[in-house]
C-alpha positions in Angstrom: 0.0 0.0 -0.1 1.1 3.5 -0.8 0.1 6.2 1.6 0.2 10.0 0.7 -0.7 13.1 2.6 -2.0 16.2 1.1 -2.7 19.7 2.3 -3.3 22.3 -0.4 -0.7 21.0 -2.7 -2.8 19.9 -5.5 -0.3 20.1 -8.3 2.3 18.2 -6.4 0.0 15.5 -5.5 -1.2 14.9 -9.1 2.5 14.6 -10.2 3.3 12.2 -7.5 0.2 10.0 -8.4 1.1 10.3 -12.1 4.5 8.7 -11.2 2.8 5.9 -9.4 0.7 5.0 -12.4 4.1 3.8 -14.0 5.2 1.6 -11.1 5.9 -2.0 -12.0 3.2 -3.4 -9.9 -0.4 -3.9 -11.0 -1.6 -4.7 -7.6 -0.6 -1.2 -6.1 -3.1 0.1 -3.5 -2.9 3.9 -3.2 -4.5 5.8 -0.3 -4.5 9.5 -0.1 -5.2 11.3 3.1 -6.4 15.0 2.5 -6.0 17.1 5.5 -8.9 19.6 4.7 -7.6 21.0 1.6 -9.3 24.0 0.2 -7.6 24.2 -3.3 -9.8 21.5 -4.9 -7.4 18.7 -4.4 -9.9 16.1 -3.5 -12.1 16.7 -6.6 -9.1 16.7 -8.9 -7.8 13.3 -7.5 -11.3 11.9 -7.8 -11.4 13.1 -11.3 -8.1 12.1 -12.8 -7.2 9.1 -10.6 -10.6 7.3 -9.6 -8.4 4.2 -8.6 -7.0 6.0 -5.5 -8.9 5.7 -2.1 -9.3 9.2 -0.5 -9.7 9.7 3.3 -10.9 13.3 3.5 -10.4 15.1 6.7 -12.3 18.2 7.6 -9.5 19.8 9.3 -5.6 19.6 9.1 -4.6 16.7 11.3 -0.7 17.4 10.6 1.6 14.7 9.5 1.2 12.7 12.7 -2.5 12.6 12.6 -2.6 11.9 8.8 -0.2 9.0 9.0 -2.1 7.7 11.9 -5.2 7.6 9.6 -3.0 5.6 7.0 -1.6 3.1 9.6 -5.3 2.6 10.8 -6.3 2.0 7.3 -3.4 -0.3 6.4 -4.1 -2.4 9.6 -7.7 -3.0 8.5 -6.4 -4.5 5.2 -4.3 -7.8 4.6 -1.6 -5.9 2.7 2.0 -7.0 3.6 3.8 -3.5 3.1 3.2 0.2 3.6 5.0 3.2 2.0 4.7 6.6 3.4 5.3 8.7 0.5 5.5 12.7 0.4 3.2 14.2 -2.1 6.1 16.1 -3.6 8.0 12.9 -4.5 8.1 11.1 -7.7 8.8 7.4 -7.7 10.7 5.4 -10.4 9.0 2.4 -12.1 11.2 -0.1 -10.0 11.2 1.7 -6.7 8.8 -0.3 -4.9 9.9 -3.7 -6.1 13.6 -3.0 -5.1 12.3 -2.0 -1.7 10.4 -5.3 -1.4 13.5 -7.2 -2.5 15.7 -5.4 0.1 13.3 -5.7 3.0 13.1 -9.5 2.5 16.6 -10.0 2.7 16.7 -9.8 6.4 14.0 -10.9 8.6 14.8 -8.3 11.5 14.8 -5.3 9.1 11.4 -3.6 9.7 11.8 -0.3 8.1 13.7 1.0 5.1 14.4 4.7 4.1 14.3 5.6 0.5 17.1 7.5 -1.1 15.9 10.9 -2.4 17.3 13.1 -4.8 16.6 16.9 -5.7 14.1 16.9 -8.7 16.3 19.7 -10.2 19.6 18.1 -9.3 19.2 14.3 -10.0 22.7 13.4 -8.8 22.5 15.3 -5.5 21.0 13.9 -2.2 18.0 15.4 -0.5 18.4 12.4 1.9 20.4 9.2 1.7 17.5 7.5 3.3 18.1 8.0 7.0 20.3 9.5 9.7 21.8 8.8 13.3 21.0 10.7 16.5 23.5 12.6 18.3 22.2 12.6 21.8 24.4 15.5 23.0 23.0 18.0 20.5 19.5 16.3 19.6 20.6 16.6 15.9 20.3 13.7 13.2 23.5 13.5 11.5 24.7 11.8 8.2 21.5 12.5 6.3 23.6 13.2 3.2 21.6 16.3 2.2 23.1 18.4 -0.5 25.8 15.8 -1.1 26.7 14.8 -4.7 26.2 10.9 -5.2 29.7 9.5 -5.8 28.7 6.1 -4.7 29.4 6.9 -1.1 26.2 5.4 0.1 26.1 2.3 -2.3 25.1 -0.1 0.6 22.3 -0.5 3.1 23.3 1.2 6.5 21.7 0.9 9.9 20.1 4.3 11.1 18.2 5.6 14.0 15.6 7.4 11.9 14.2 7.8 8.3 12.4 10.8 6.9 8.6 10.3 7.4 7.6 10.8 3.7 10.2 8.2 2.5 9.4 5.4 4.7 8.8 1.7 3.8 7.6 -0.7 6.4 6.4 -4.3 6.8 3.1 -5.2 8.4 4.6 -6.4 11.7 6.0 -3.1 12.4 2.5 -1.4 12.1 1.1 -4.1 14.3 3.5 -3.4 17.0 3.8 0.3 16.6 0.4 1.3 15.3 0.3 4.9 16.0 2.5 8.1 15.8 2.4 10.6 18.6 0.0 13.5 17.6 1.4 15.8 20.2 4.2 16.7 17.5 1.6 17.5 14.7 4.5 18.0 12.2 8.3 17.4 12.6 10.0 14.8 14.8 6.8 12.7 15.0 8.6 10.5 12.2 11.8 10.1 14.3 9.9 9.5 17.6 8.0 6.6 15.8 11.3 5.3 14.5 12.7 5.2 18.0 9.7 3.1 19.3 10.2 0.9 16.3 13.7 0.2 17.4 12.6 -0.5 20.9 10.0 -3.0 19.6 12.9 -5.0 18.2 13.1 -4.0 14.7 16.1 -2.7 12.8 16.0 0.5 10.4 18.1 0.7 7.3 18.6 3.0 4.4 17.9 1.3 0.9 20.9 0.7 -1.4 18.9 0.7 -4.6 15.3 2.2 -4.2 15.0 5.9 -5.0 12.7 8.9 -5.6 13.1 12.4 -6.8 11.9 15.2 -4.6 10.3 18.5 -5.4 11.0 20.0 -1.8 7.8 22.0 -1.5 7.4 22.1 2.1 4.0 22.2 3.8 4.8 25.1 6.1 7.3 26.8 4.0 10.9 26.4 5.0 12.2 29.2 7.3 8.7 30.3 8.3 8.1 31.3 11.8 5.8 28.2 12.4 8.8 26.0 11.0 11.1 27.3 13.6 8.3 27.1 16.4 7.7 23.4 15.5 11.2 22.4 15.1 12.2 23.8 18.4 9.4 22.8 20.5 9.3 19.2 19.1 13.0 18.7 19.3 12.7 19.2 23.1 9.8 16.8 23.2 11.7 14.2 21.2 14.8 14.3 23.5 12.7 14.2 26.7 10.7 11.2 25.4 13.6 9.3 23.8 16.8 10.3 25.3 15.9 11.4 28.8 19.5 10.4 30.1 21.1 13.0 27.9 18.3 15.8 28.1 20.2 17.9 30.6 23.3 17.8 28.1 21.1 18.6 25.1 19.4 21.5 26.9 22.8 22.9 27.9 24.1 22.8 24.3 20.9 24.3 22.8 20.7 27.1 25.4 24.5 28.1 25.5 25.5 27.3 22.0 22.8 26.8 19.4 20.2 29.2 20.5 22.5 32.3 20.7 24.0 31.5 17.2 20.4 31.1 15.7 19.3 34.4 17.4 22.2 36.3 16.1 21.8 34.8 12.5 18.1 35.6 12.4 18.5 39.1 14.0 21.1 40.0 11.4 18.8 38.8 8.5 15.9 40.8 10.2 13.9 37.5 10.6 12.3 38.7 13.8 9.3 36.7 13.6 11.4 33.5 13.1 13.2 34.4 16.3 9.9 34.7 18.1 8.9 31.2 16.8 12.1 29.9 18.4 11.3 31.3 21.7 7.7 30.3 21.7 8.6 26.9 20.8 10.8 26.7 24.0 8.1 28.2 26.1 5.3 26.0 25.0 7.5 22.8 25.5 7.9 23.8 29.1 4.3 24.8 29.4 3.3 21.5 27.9 1.3 23.0 25.0 1.2 20.3 22.2 -0.6 19.6 18.9 -1.3 22.2 16.4 0.1 25.7 17.2 -2.7 28.3 17.6 -0.5 31.3 18.0 -1.7 34.1 15.7 1.6 35.9 16.3 3.5 33.4 14.0 1.0 34.0 11.1 -0.9 31.4 9.1 
């Protein structure tokens, strides 16, 4: 099963679905969760891709809520695999066949991360398929972003997390870890889920052969005030939940090193609302304010 999220990105979604029609698998089952779009996405998909199952939400449930809808639907079927696919990705005809071949190679592999290349730079990685957590800083390192593909990631490698929209998993994983934590809403919900998958006894690897191209049209807009808000708030939540023994070290690093550097950079570039987003993210973490951000001061 292929699970896709959409929120007011009709054109990207239609291009993604077009690429899926060329996949070398006649039994492909595609499910689209629409998070309350107002741009005619649902009508367009119904018209152009009647084979797609549409789960239409009345409101935006975020990445976590939308993928929980997909997990629930998947578990109600008897399908063996699920791929979470960003709607701004385009698969190759053999992408899914390669993933199935790789995940069958080892019974303890539960999740694979797809290699993603920039759509306009087809030999440059957006992601090599996953990354590893540095518990001292709360950062995921080794993603390979913006690196030219010189064959340096030519084999499967074990990682801590894979990007949510480029995730391939087998049924047993969904049965043991059937929900994402909706407190995150967007950002870090995928990494939190991956950490729980590992605790459930599965291993997570990058794919050596399966790839997609990525148009990189971020849902919130990269560098928006809300982007900084969610990334800051959720990073603290993720570290508290998944690396509590390192939380004090991470907090020291963030407040004494990263935050001053980030504030200075944003101030010099006159991104004052982005600065406010960072500070509110920290405040709402300590306050315990989760889910969707309702703060009007950060804009839409």
